[in-house]
C-alpha positions in Angstrom: -0.3 0.4 0.0 2.5 2.1 0.8 4.8 1.7 -2.1 1.4 2.6 -4.4 0.7 5.6 -2.9 4.3 6.2 -3.5 4.2 5.5 -7.1 0.5 7.4 -7.0 2.7 10.8 -5.8 5.8 11.0 -7.5 5.5 8.8 -10.2 7.4 5.6 -11.6 11.3 5.1 -10.8 13.4 6.6 -13.2 16.3 4.7 -14.5 20.1 6.3 -14.1 20.7 6.5 -17.8 17.7 9.2 -18.2 19.5 11.4 -16.1 20.0 13.5 -19.5 16.3 13.5 -19.9 15.7 15.6 -16.7 18.2 18.5 -17.4 16.7 22.1 -18.0 16.3 24.1 -21.1 16.7 28.0 -20.9 13.0 28.1 -20.7 12.5 26.0 -18.0 15.1 26.9 -16.0 14.7 30.5 -16.5 11.2 29.5 -14.5 12.7 27.3 -12.2 15.4 28.9 -11.0 14.1 32.6 -11.2 11.1 32.7 -10.0 12.9 34.0 -6.1 14.6 36.7 -7.6 11.5 38.0 -9.8 8.9 37.1 -7.2 10.5 39.5 -4.5 9.6 42.6 -6.8 5.9 41.5 -5.0 7.8 42.4 -1.5 11.1 44.1 -1.8 9.9 47.9 -3.3 7.3 47.5 -0.3 10.2 46.9 2.1 12.0 50.4 1.1 8.6 52.4 1.7 7.9 50.5 5.2 11.1 52.5 6.3 10.7 55.6 4.6 6.8 56.1 6.1 8.1 56.0 9.6 9.5 59.4 8.6 6.4 60.8 6.6 4.6 60.2 3.3 6.7 63.0 1.7 9.8 60.8 1.9 8.2 58.6 -0.5 10.1 60.5 -3.6 13.1 59.2 -2.4 12.2 55.4 -3.3 13.6 56.6 -6.8 17.2 57.2 -6.4 17.4 54.1 -3.7 15.6 52.2 -6.3 18.3 53.3 -8.7 20.8 52.3 -6.5 19.3 48.5 -6.0 19.7 48.1 -9.6 23.0 49.2 -9.8 23.9 46.4 -7.6 21.9 44.6 -9.5 23.7 44.6 -12.2 27.2 44.4 -10.2 25.5 41.3 -9.0 24.7 39.9 -12.3 28.2 40.5 -14.2 29.9 38.9 -10.9 27.9 35.7 -11.2 28.6 35.3 -14.9 32.0 35.1 -14.1 31.5 32.6 -11.4 29.4 30.8 -14.1 32.0 30.1 -16.4 34.8 30.3 -14.0 33.6 27.0 -11.7 31.5 25.4 -14.2 30.2 22.2 -11.8 28.1 24.3 -9.6 28.4 25.0 -6.2 28.3 29.2 -5.9 29.5 30.8 -3.0 30.6 27.8 -1.2 33.2 26.6 -3.5 34.0 30.2 -4.6 34.9 31.1 -0.9 36.6 27.6 -0.1 39.0 27.6 -2.8 40.0 30.9 -2.5 39.3 32.3 1.0 39.9 29.0 2.9 37.5 26.2 4.4 36.4 28.6 7.1 34.6 31.3 4.6 33.1 28.5 2.7 31.3 26.9 5.8 30.5 30.1 6.3 28.8 30.9 3.2 27.8 27.0 2.8 25.4 27.6 6.1 24.1 30.7 5.6 22.9 29.4 2.2 21.1 26.5 3.9 19.5 28.3 6.4 18.7 31.2 3.4 17.2 28.5 1.1 15.3 27.3 4.0 13.8 30.7 4.6 13.1 31.0 0.8 10.8 28.3 0.9 8.9 30.2 4.1 9.5 33.5 3.0 7.9 32.8 -0.8 5.0 30.7 0.7 4.3 32.8 3.9 4.5 35.7 1.0 2.3 34.3 -1.6 -0.2 33.4 1.3 -0.8 37.1 2.3 -0.9 37.8 -1.4 -3.5 35.3 -1.6 -5.4 36.7 1.8 -5.1 39.9 0.4 -7.8 39.3 -2.2 -9.8 37.2 -0.2 -9.6 39.0 3.3 -12.0 36.0 4.9 -8.4 33.8 4.9 -6.2 35.9 6.5 -6.8 33.4 9.9 -6.0 30.5 7.9 -2.7 31.8 6.9 -0.2 29.1 8.6 -2.7 26.7 7.4 -2.6 27.4 3.8 1.3 28.2 3.6 1.8 24.2 5.3 -0.5 22.9 2.3 1.6 24.5 -0.2 4.5 23.5 1.3 4.0 20.1 1.1 2.6 20.6 -2.8 5.6 21.7 -3.4 7.4 19.1 -2.1 5.5 16.3 -3.5 6.3 18.6 -6.9 9.9 18.4 -6.7 10.0 14.8 -5.2 8.4 13.9 -9.2 11.8 15.1 -10.8 13.4 18.8 -12.2 11.9 18.3 -15.4 8.5 17.5 -14.4 8.3 20.4 -11.6 9.8 22.8 -14.5 7.3 22.4 -16.8 4.6 22.7 -14.1 6.2 25.8 -12.6 6.9 27.5 -16.2 3.3 29.1 -16.8 2.7 30.3 -13.1 5.9 32.3 -13.7 6.0 33.7 -17.2 1.8 34.4 -16.5 3.1 36.9 -13.6 5.7 38.7 -15.8 3.2 38.9 -17.8 0.5 40.2 -15.9 3.1 42.8 -14.1 4.2 44.3 -17.8 0.7 44.5 -18.4 0.2 46.3 -14.9 3.2 48.6 -16.0 2.2 49.6 -18.8 -1.1 50.6 -18.2 0.0 52.1 -15.3 2.4 54.7 -17.2 -0.3 54.9 -19.7 -2.7 56.1 -17.3 0.3 58.6 -16.0 0.9 59.9 -19.8 -2.5 60.3 -20.6 -3.3 62.1 -17.4 -5.5 60.2 -15.4 -3.8 60.1 -12.4 -3.5 63.0 -10.6 0.1 64.6 -10.1 -1.3 65.9 -6.6 -0.9 62.1 -5.3 2.9 62.2 -5.0 5.5 64.5 -3.8 7.4 66.1 -6.5 11.3 64.7 -6.1 13.8 66.9 -4.7 11.2 68.3 -1.8 12.8 68.8 1.5 12.0 65.8 4.0 12.1 67.0 7.8 13.7 64.1 9.4 15.4 62.1 7.1 18.9 61.0 7.3 21.6 58.8 5.8 20.9 56.2 8.1 17.2 56.3 7.1 18.1 56.3 3.6 20.8 53.0 3.8 18.0 51.3 5.6 15.7 51.5 3.2 19.0 50.9 0.6 19.2 47.8 2.6 15.3 46.6 2.7 15.2 47.5 -1.1 17.7 45.0 -1.7 15.9 41.8 -0.2 14.7 41.9 -3.8 17.9 40.6 -4.9 17.4 37.5 -2.7 17.8 34.2 -5.4 20.2 36.0 -7.9 23.3 33.7 -6.9 20.7 30.3 -7.2 21.5 29.6 -11.4 25.6 29.5 -10.3 24.6 26.7 -7.8 22.3 24.9 -10.2 24.7 24.8 -13.1 24.4 21.0 -13.4 21.0 21.0 -13.9 21.2 22.9 -17.2 21.3 20.7 -20.8 25.2 21.3 -22.7 26.4 23.2 -22.8 25.4 23.9 -19.1 27.7 27.4 -18.5 26.6 29.3 -21.5 22.8 28.2 -20.8 23.0 29.1 -17.0 25.0 32.7 -18.4 22.0 33.3 -20.7 19.5 32.2 -18.2 21.2 34.6 -15.7 21.5 37.7 -18.0 17.3 37.1 -18.7 16.5 37.0 -15.4 18.4 40.3 -14.7 17.1 42.3 -17.0 13.3 40.7 -16.2 13.4 41.6 -12.2 15.2 45.2 -13.3 12.7 46.0 -15.4 9.5 45.1 -13.3 11.4 46.5 -9.7 11.8 49.7 -11.3 8.4 49.7 -12.9 6.6 48.4 -9.3 8.8 51.3 -7.8 7.8 54.1 -10.0 3.8 53.3 -10.0 4.1 53.4 -6.1 5.5 56.7 -6.2 3.5 58.4 -8.8 0.4 56.7 -7.5 1.3 57.5 -3.7 1.3 54.1 -2.7 1.3 53.6 1.1 2.2 50.5 2.5 -0.4 48.5 4.4 -0.5 45.6 6.5 -3.3 43.8 5.3 -3.0 44.7 1.5 0.0 44.9 -0.4 1.5 47.6 -2.4 0.9 45.8 -5.5 -2.5 44.6 -4.9 -3.1 48.8 -4.0 -1.4 49.6 -7.8 -3.6 47.0 -9.3 -6.8 48.2 -7.4 -6.2 51.8 -8.6 -4.9 50.9 -12.1 -7.9 47.9 -13.3 -10.2 48.8 -10.2 -11.1 45.1 -8.7 -12.3 43.4 -11.7 -10.8 40.5 -13.9 -7.3 42.0 -14.5 -7.1 42.8 -10.3 -7.7 39.2 -9.3 -5.6 38.0 -12.3 -2.9 39.9 -11.2 -3.4 39.1 -7.3 -3.6 35.2 -8.5 -0.4 35.6 -10.6 1.3 37.0 -7.8 0.2 34.7 -5.1 1.0 31.9 -7.4 4.8 33.2 -8.1 5.3 33.8 -4.5 4.3 30.1 -3.2 5.9 28.7 -6.2 9.1 31.0 -5.7 9.8 28.5 -2.8 11.0 26.0 -6.4 14.3 27.9 -6.4 14.9 26.9 -3.1 14.1 23.0 -3.7 16.7 23.5 -6.7 19.3 24.8 -5.0 19.3 23.5 -1.5 19.9 20.0 -2.7 22.4 20.8 -5.0 24.3 22.6 -2.5 24.0 20.2 0.2 25.6 18.0 -2.6 28.7 19.4 -2.9 28.7 19.7 1.4 28.3 16.2 1.8 31.1 15.2 -0.6 33.3 17.1 1.8 31.8 15.2 4.1 30.6 18.1 6.3 26.9 16.9 6.3 25.7 13.2 5.8 26.2 11.4 2.8 22.8 10.7 2.2 22.3 14.0 0.7 24.3 12.4 -2.4 21.9 9.7 -3.0 19.6 10.5 -6.1 15.6 9.2 -5.9 13.4 7.3 -7.9 12.8 10.2 -9.7 16.9 10.9 -10.4 16.3 14.0 -7.6 18.2 14.3 -4.6 15.1 13.5 -2.8 16.8 13.6 1.3 17.6 17.2 0.4 14.4 18.2 -0.8 12.4 16.3 2.1 14.2 17.4 4.6 14.0 21.2 3.4 10.3 21.2 2.9 10.1 19.7 7.0 12.4 22.3 8.2 10.3 25.1 6.0 7.1 23.6 7.9 8.5 24.4 11.2 10.2 27.8 10.4 6.3 28.7 8.6 4.7 27.4 12.3 7.5 29.4 14.5 7.6 32.5 12.8 3.6 32.1 12.4 3.6 32.6 8.4 4.7 36.6 9.5 6.5 37.3 6.1 8.2 41.1 7.8 10.0 39.0 10.6 11.2 36.2 8.6 12.6 38.6 5.4 15.5 40.5 7.2 17.5 37.4 8.5 16.5 36.0 5.0 18.3 38.8 3.5 21.3 38.6 5.1 21.8 35.3 5.1 22.2 36.1 1.8 24.4 39.4 1.5 26.8 37.2 3.7 27.7 34.4 0.4 27.3 37.3 -1.8 30.2 39.3 -0.1 32.3 35.8 0.9 31.6 34.8 -2.9 32.6 38.3 -4.4 36.0 38.7 -2.3 36.9 34.8 -3.2 36.7 36.2 -7.3 38.9 39.4 -6.2 41.7 36.8 -4.4 41.1 34.8 -7.5 41.9 37.4 -10.3 44.6 38.6 -8.1 46.4 35.5 -7.8 45.9 33.8 -11.3 45.9 37.5 -13.2 43.9 36.1 -16.6 43.6 37.4 -19.7 41.4 40.5 -19.1 41.9 40.7 -15.5 41.5 44.3 -14.5 37.8 44.6 -15.6 37.0 41.7 -13.7 38.7 42.4 -10.6 36.6 46.2 -10.8 33.6 44.2 -11.5 34.1 41.9 -8.4 35.4 44.8 -6.1 32.4 46.6 -6.6 30.0 44.4 -5.7 32.0 43.0 -2.8 31.9 46.8 -1.5 28.1 46.9 -2.4 27.3 43.7 -0.6 29.3 44.5 2.2 27.8 47.8 2.9 24.2 46.3 2.8 24.9 43.1 5.2 26.6 45.9 7.5 23.4 47.8 7.1 21.1 45.2 8.0 23.3 44.4 11.0 23.1 47.9 12.2 19.7 48.7 12.0 17.5 45.5 12.2 19.9 44.0 14.7 17.0 43.0 16.7 15.4 40.8 13.7 19.1 39.4 12.0 20.9 38.6 15.5 20.2 34.8 15.3 22.3 34.7 12.4 25.6 35.5 14.9 24.3 32.1 16.9 22.8 29.7 14.4 26.0 29.9 11.8 28.8 29.3 14.4 26.2 25.9 15.7 26.3 25.0 11.9 30.0 25.2 11.4 30.4 23.5 14.7 28.0 20.9 13.6 29.9 20.6 10.3 33.3 19.8 11.8 31.9 17.6 14.3 30.2 15.3 11.0 33.7 15.6 9.3 35.7 14.9 12.2 33.0 12.0 12.6 33.9 10.5 9.2 37.5 11.1 9.4 37.7 8.5 12.5 35.5 6.2 11.1 37.4 6.7 8.0 40.6 5.9 9.9 38.8 2.7 11.4 37.6 1.4 8.1 40.7 1.2 6.2 41.9 -2.2 5.9 45.3 -3.0 8.4 44.8 -5.6 10.9 41.7 -8.6 10.9 40.0 -9.3 14.3 39.1 -13.0 15.6 35.5 -13.6 15.2 33.3 -16.4 17.1 32.6 -19.4 15.0 28.8 -20.5 14.2 27.0 -23.5 12.4 26.1 -22.9 8.3 26.2 -24.0 5.0 26.1 -21.1 2.8 27.4 -17.5 3.6 26.3 -14.3 1.9 28.2 -11.0 2.8 26.7 -7.9 1.6 29.8 -5.2 0.5 29.7 -1.7 0.3 34.1 -1.4 -0.1 37.0 -2.7 0.6 37.1 -2.0 4.2 38.2 -3.9 7.7 34.5 -4.2 8.2 34.2 -6.3 5.1 37.3 -7.9 6.2 35.9 -8.4 9.4 32.5 -10.1 8.3 34.4 -12.0 6.1 37.3 -13.5 8.3 33.8 -14.2 10.3 32.4 -16.0 7.3 35.4 -18.3 7.0 35.8 -19.1 10.3 32.5 -21.0 10.2 33.9 -23.1 7.4 30.9 -22.8 5.0 30.6 -24.8 1.6 30.2 -21.3 0.3 31.1 -17.8 0.6 29.5 -15.1 -1.8 30.0 -11.4 -1.5 27.3 -9.5 -3.3 28.0 -5.7 -4.5 25.5 -3.7 -5.7 26.8 -0.9 -7.9 24.8 2.1 -9.2 27.5 2.9 -12.3 29.2 0.2 -14.8 32.3 2.0 -14.9 32.2 1.2 -11.0 30.8 -2.0 -11.4 34.2 -3.0 -13.0 36.7 -1.3 -11.0 35.6 -3.0 -8.2 35.7 -6.6 -9.5 39.3 -5.8 -10.1 40.2 -4.6 -6.9 38.3 -7.5 -5.7 40.6 -10.0 -7.6 43.5 -8.9 -6.0 42.3 -8.6 -2.8 40.0 -11.9 -2.2 40.9 -14.2 -5.0 39.4 -17.1 -3.5 36.2 -15.4 -2.4 33.3 -15.5 -4.8 32.3 -12.0 -5.8 28.4 -11.1 -7.3 27.8 -7.8 -8.6 24.2 -6.8 -9.1 23.5 -3.4 -11.3 21.3 -1.0 -9.9 19.1 0.9 -12.4 17.1 2.7 -9.9 19.7 3.1 -7.1 18.6 1.1 -4.5 20.9 -1.1 -2.6 18.2 -3.1 -0.8 15.9 -4.3 -3.7 18.2 -6.2 -6.1 20.0 -7.5 -3.0 17.0 -9.3 -1.5 16.1 -10.3 -4.6 19.6 -12.2 -5.0 19.2 -13.5 -1.6 15.3 -14.7 -2.2 17.1 -16.5 -5.4 19.6 -18.2 -3.5 17.0 -19.0 -0.6 15.1 -20.9 -3.3 17.6 -23.2 -4.6 18.9 -23.6 -1.1 15.5 -25.2 0.4 15.9 -27.5 -2.9 19.2 -28.8 -2.0 18.0 -28.4 2.0 21.0 -26.7 2.9 20.9 -23.1 4.8 21.4 -19.7 4.2 23.1 -17.4 6.6 23.1 -13.0 5.7 25.8 -12.0 7.4 25.3 -8.3 8.1 28.0 -5.3 9.7 26.9 -4.1 12.4 28.6 -0.2 13.8 28.3 0.5 17.1 29.8 3.6 17.9 30.6 5.1 21.6 28.2 7.7 20.9 24.7 6.5 20.3 23.5 9.0 17.6 26.2 8.3 15.0 24.1 5.0 14.6 21.7 7.0 12.4 24.7 7.7 10.1 25.7 3.8 9.4 23.0 1.5 10.0 20.1 2.4 7.5 20.6 -0.1 5.2 21.6 -2.9 8.1 18.4 -2.5 9.7 16.5 -2.3 6.4 18.1 -5.3 5.4 17.5 -6.7 8.9 14.1 -5.8 8.8 13.1 -6.8 5.2 15.1 -10.7 5.8 13.0 -11.0 8.5 10.6 -13.2 7.0 12.2 -15.7 4.5 12.0 -19.2 6.4 15.4 -20.8 5.2 17.5 -17.2 5.7 19.4 -17.1 8.8 20.1 -13.1 9.7 23.6 -12.6 11.7 25.1 -9.6 12.7 28.7 -8.9 12.8 29.3 -6.1 15.5 31.9 -3.7 14.5 32.9 -1.0 17.7 33.9 2.5 16.2 35.8 4.5 18.4 35.0 7.7 20.2 
């Protein structure tokens, strides 16, 4: 029943050979990876007005020069990340750039910030989308949290179905949103030019404002820069593009920057000219749409597409989080389970963890977007600053042809990103202080996991053999995952029982890995028969249990017994069992109902 439900929700398993079919075209990639950046148009301009309104409505004209500053920063970031795409074509973004040019600790700061940021991306996007929905239907306002959680579950299931399928579905709402805002901006400007909007609604640019200060302007600029969140996602997700991946990723990045610049500047201009003031229950985009069209079809079309893209902007997190997790897992800073592809060839463990963490965050903050945005934005600008600084170091160290313009671009990006990050800490410390606590904790956890894997790796290396206690048996099956001391210990245990036959079983995901392992095995254990099973669907359990069933059937005909020897890790600290015994527990559970199969666990004690 569980298997049937799983197949219904996420579809049939895909073969590893179908991975190429899961790559994204530029059109789909623009939708799935730019939705976060484009959706921030719905709340970025509003954040500027929220700061300016604390002075007075007269100060709204400052939103125009502030928007110009945001566009300058956007240009610097787009050009910078374009250079990162070509310099690091295998993805990884700020984590890889910082790690290779600034050192491991800055890399982990960038990686940790981005992991948290992608969780916040989902929480902020879904919360903002829910706000847009309840702005159009105020009676739903009290159900914000429940609605947001339902949306997260739906998006998680959609992403578990695979990158291509989710992109195909999500492309339509994204492009509908872009179309809706282009219509809104176009009609709005037409109304202004034709004199249908009273000039008295806004304060002329240059009007003196009492109480305005550089501090407030920088605070408004930092708040408006939250519209740039998601710009880095494309550089993290280069492996998801069709070949040539770097070229396609760079073109997608430029297209995203162009759309974002036009939409952001258009909304800022209309909000200023219409004299829109921020409201707790009605968004700025909702007010502009109502003033432009009234409460008709176009208003609801704009609100509907805005709500959709805000919700589906979470998909950027689902695209980038698993790939960043893969890079960290390869470096052994997070569990290796994040490197395993699921039935639909996506990194399903990363997708599910992201969904669960986002739901927890939405519940903790009660779906209030304004409480999440500052923490979300500062989590973006830390990696922005580190990645730009890393590229500065790279150009100075390598000095390739034409490096001076590249250095200039990254220097401008690094300086502005650093100023924005600093302003968030200075102006919104009460909202962003958690970053000073969770980042050191995350880095500490990274190093603890790394230390654990290194310690286990040292113990698993083949060096000495341990004596085993003999038991009776005829045919021994020993599942093996590599040439390690644990495997050697299990084989010695099997040999000590003097069975008629010992069969070592290795499950390979790739043909190349299968051949390499067979060659190594012939040198290491030439006297023990090795059976290699190829798994098309990256499952260890299914091919292994099927093989055991075949052996069991033959064993029952010849009246002899089958014993399966499974190593069990016994760490000194119990929580480490989570990292090492998942497969062992599953195999034992599945084989429990085989009549002619004896399950024997061989304990292997891991040191502290």
